[in-house]
N, C-alpha and C positions, 0 to 999 in steps of 0.2 A: 526874228519873227517873220514868217512868210507874209508876202504882200496880200492884203485883203483877208487876213486871218481873223477869226472871231474866237474870243476866249470866254468860256462859261465860268460859273461861280466855282466849280470844283477844279478849275485849272486845266480843263480839256480844251485844246486848240483845234479848230476845224478850218480847213481852207481847200481851195481847188487848185490842182496843178496838172497841167497837160490833160485837162478834161476829166480828171478823176478826183473824187472827194477824198481827202486825206485827214487823218486825225493824229494828234500827238498830245503830249503832256508838257505843261509849262513848268520849267525848273526855277528854283529861287534865283538863279543867275540871269534869268531872262531867256535862256535857250529853250528850244522845243525838242523834246525827244520823242521818237516814234518807233513803234515796234515793226520790224520787217521780218520776212520769212527766212532770209539768209543772213549770215554773219559777215561783218566787215572787219578787216585787219587794220589796226592803227599802230603805226610805229614811227620812229624818228629816223630819217634817212641820213646819209653821210654828210649832207650839208647842214644838218640840224633842223630841217623842216619836218613838220608833222605830216605824215601821209596817211590817207585812208584808202584802202583797196578792197573792193568786194571779193570775198572768197568764193561766192557762188555755191555755197554749201549750207545745208540746214543742220549739219551735225557739228556741235561745238568742238568735240575732240579733234575732228579733222581740220576745222578752222584754226584751232590753236597750233596745229602742226604746220599749217600754211604760214601763219604769222611767224613761227620760229624760223621757217625757211627764208622769209623776207629779212628778218633780223640777222640771219647768218650771211645773207648777201651783203648787207651793210657792213658787217665785220670784215668780209673779204675785200670790199672796196677800200675801207679805212686802212687796212694793213698792206694794201698794194698787191694783193693776190690777183685781183681782177678789176676791170673797169665796169662802170654802169652799162656802157654800150655792149661790152662782151657778154654780160649777164643777160641783158635784154634780148640779144641776138640768140643766145642759147635757149631762152625761154619762149621765144616767139612761136614755135610750132606746137608747144605743149598745150594739151587740153586737160582740164581738171577732171579728176575721177568722178566728181559729182555730175559734171556735164555729160561725160560718157555714160554714166549710170542712167541718167534721165533719157538719153537717146535709146539705151537698151530697153527701158521700160516702155517707151513709145513703140519700139519695134514689137515687143511682146503683145501690146494692146492691138496693134495692127494685124498680128498673127492670130488673134482670136482668143488669147489666154484670158481667163477670168480674173477679176480684180483681186480676189483673195489670193490667188497664186502669185500674181504680180507683186502684191504688197509683201507677201512672205519672202519672196525671192529678194526683193530690195532690202528688207530688214536683215536678212542673213548675210548679204554681201557687205552692207554697211558695218555689221557687227565684226566680221573678219577683218575688214580694212582698218577699223579702229583698234582692235586687239593687236594687230600686227604692225601698227604704226606706219601704214601705207598711205601716202598722200599724193602719189603720182604713179602713172603706169610703170615708170622705170623702177619703182620701189618693189614691184611684185617679184618675189623670189620663191622658188620651190621650197627652200629651206625654212623660210618663215611660216609658210602654210603648214608644212609637216610638223614644225614645232607647235603650232596652234592645235593641230590634231592630237599630238602627244599630250599637251596640257589638258585638253578636254577629256581625254581618256583617263588621265590621272585624277582630275576633279570628280568625274563620275556623275556630274549633274545632268548630262545629256546622254540619251541612249545612242547606240550605234546607228540606228536607223535615222535619228535626227541629225547626227554628225554627217552622215552620208548626204542628207539633204543640203547641208551647208556646203559640202564639197562640190556637189552638183551645181549649186548656185554660183559659187566663186569661179568654177571652171567655165561655166557658160559665159560669165562676164569677161573672163580673160580671153576666151575664144572670140567674143565680139570685138575686144580691143585688137586682137590679131587680124580679124576680118577687115576692120576699117584702117588697118596699118598704123595703129598707135603703138603696137608692139611688133618687133621683127619676127618673133616666133612665140610659141605657146609654152611658157616656162612651167606650167602645171600639168603638162600632158602626161607625164609619167606617174602622177599621183593616182592611186586606185582607191576605190571605195572599200570600206571595212567589211569584213565578213560578219553580217548581223547574226548569223547562227551562233557565233561564239559568245554573244552577249545578250541573247534574247531573254527579256525579263518575263514575258508572258508566253507560255506555250499552251496552246489550246488543244483540246482533243474532241473528236466526234463523239456523239452520244450513241449508246447501243440501242437496239430496237426495244429491249426490255425497259431501258431508262426512258425512252420516248413514250412508251405506253404508260408508265407510271407518272410521268410528268403531265400528260394530257388528262389522265384520270384525276389526279390531285387537283389540277387547275379547274376542271369541270365541277368538282365537288364543292368548290368555294371555300375550302379550308383557309386559304390565304385570302385575306380581305384587302387586296390591293386596289388601286384605282381602276375604275371600269368594271365591267361585268365579267364573270368567268367565261361566258360564251364569246365575248369579244377577244379575250386573251387566247382562248383555244383556237379561234380562227386566225389570229396573228401567228401563233406557233405553227399551225398547219400551213399557212402561206410561206413562212420562212423555210420549212422543211421540204416543201414541194416546188419552190421557185428559186430558193437561194437569195431572195431579196434581203438587203441589209436593213437594220432596224430604222435607219433614217428614211430609207425609201418606203418602208411599210408605214411609218408615221405620217408621210406626206401623200399617201395613196388616195386618189379621187376616182369617182365613177367614170369620169371622162376618159380615163386611161384604159378602161376595160371594153373589149369588144365581146359582148355576151353571145353573139351568134357564132363567131368563129373561134371562141375560147382563146383569145389573145390578150396580152397585157403589154401596153406601150410604156416603157420606162423612159420618162422625159429627161432630157439632158441636164436640166437645171436641178434635178433631184438625185443625180448619180454622183459617185465618187470621181469618176474620170471625165464627167461632163459630156458624155456621149449618149445619145438616144439609142434605144434598142427595142425589139419586139420579142416577147417571150411567150411560149405556149402555156396555157392554164388547163389543169385537169377539170373535167366537166363537173365533178362534185364540188370543187372549190368555187367554180363560177356560180353554181346554184346557191351555195352558202353566202357568197358575196351579194348576189342579187336579192336574196331574202333580207339580209341586213340593211341594204340600201333602201329597199321599199318599205320595210317595217319602221325605219327611223326617218323616212322622208328626207334622205340625204340628196342634196342637189348635185348636178354634174361636177362642179368645181369645188365642192366642199369635201373635207377630209372624211374618209370612211370610218376611221378610228379616232376616238377621243384621246388616246394615249399619244403623248409626244415621245421623242426618242428616249428621254431620261426616264419617263414613267414606264416604258416598255422594259428597260433594263432593270429597274428596281423591282417591278412586278415579277420578272423572270426569276430573280434570286429568291423571292418569297415563295414562288411556286416550286422551285427546286427543293427548298427546305421542307415544304409540305409533302413532297414526294419522297423525302428521305434520301436525296441524292447530294453527295458532297461536292462542293464547288471545286475543291482541289484534292486530287487523288494522291495516293502514296508515291506515285512516280513523279509528282511535282507538276503534272499537267492540269490545266484548268478548264472549267466549263463556264461560259458566259453566253449571253444572247447571240453573239457572233458565232458560237459553236454550232448553232442551228444551220448556219450557212455551210460550215465545214461538214456537218452531218449530211447535208444535201449532196455535196460532192462525193463523200465517201460511199453513200448508199448507191449513187449512180455507178461508181467504179465497181462496187461489189456485184452489181447487177450485170456487169459485163459491157456497160456502155463505153464505146471508144473514148480515149482521152481527149481527142479533138472535139468530140461532141460535148463532153463535160465542160471543157474550156469555153465552148460557145455558149452553153447554158449559164455558166457562171460569169460570163462577160469579162474574162481575163485576156490580157494582151498576149500572153504566151502560154503554151501547155506546161512549160517548166514551172511557172508560178502555181498552176493548178495542182500539179503532181507533188510539189515540195511542201506546200502549206495547207492545201485544202482536201487532201485525201489521206486518211489514216489506213495503214496496212497492218493488220493484226498478225502476230507470229503464227496463229492458228491458220489464218488465211494463206500465209506463205507456205506452211507445211502442206495444206491441201493442194496448193498449186504444184508443189513438187511431186505429190502423189499422182498427178496427171501425166507425168513423164512416163514413157514406155520403159518396161523392164529390159535390162540388157543381160544377155547370157554371159556368164563368167568366162573369161579367157584363161586357159591354163597354159602357162609358159613352160617349155621344156627345161629340165634342170640342167645347169651347165655341166659339161663333162669335166671330170677331174683330170688335171694335167699331171705328169710324172713329178713335176717340181713341187706339187702340193702335198705329196706324201711325206710323212714324218719318218 
């Protein structure tokens, strides 16, 4: 029992240690147990003494592997394979993976990464370390990570894009271990990302101009009684088609983001996918429509312009598609969803002859390759029309080869 501890009726023990208030639970044997954030490895050493060593990890599976390592060291000492001094000397420079991981998380915070990305990266790294039975930097092998990838592909529970995120996370961790010289080289450097095109589950397509017209007419008619008014949904679809804004960005849009005089829209970093701010042009007709809605509804500068959250926008879009008689999935297997409005925006710009770099800039993509591969649909008819623009070439008549005497029968 700690000195100066107080015990409540329900067996809760409270005391102060090193200036901090601590709590625990009184056991029938008179001991006090307390919950801590990290695990402790308890084992019997070669002298028969019970030892407790902090593992400095919050993951039970990793703590169990560290405990197994201590027990293996005891077995080596008892069988004469090594002495305690030799083992301690070998372990002296070692840093636990949990410590190295926390250092990486601190570095990511200092670099300005958002907490959601940091948490996801940490979870993915811990998942691979646990699945591959890795408890120290020296245990990291290319073969074990490749085996993990193969198992994930076989199970099919994660998509190729998700598996690539795991690969990126573990490779960044190993690169960090190499940078701080906990590893002599990068054992995962040769591992490449998977080709997501081979396993793409959802292939979107852009909408045709006829489908756009039918969608907007069906929405305005109010046939589908989704949340919000038909006028609100029509304005949302217009904005998506004329700006390429994502459904999340649309749902969070506020009047303070709009410059009505200069027809500009500021996309705030906290509301974007890549967490980067940007300024987009707005068509004058959309500015007028937005201003009318804001004034008629008395929407304040930092209030949302639309009552739809991101999920309501998606559900409403499917209802309006059905009302317009547009199939969500075509015979070619390609789909239409609310994000297809963004793809339609890019496709319409490309069809209008807008340079690819300008389309990329308007869609706020990191590279033109992403814009061209995923956000521009090229119809076979358009490709044929492009070929028709080539100049006609005069046929070239080649002279007939002369018959040689040896060719005669």
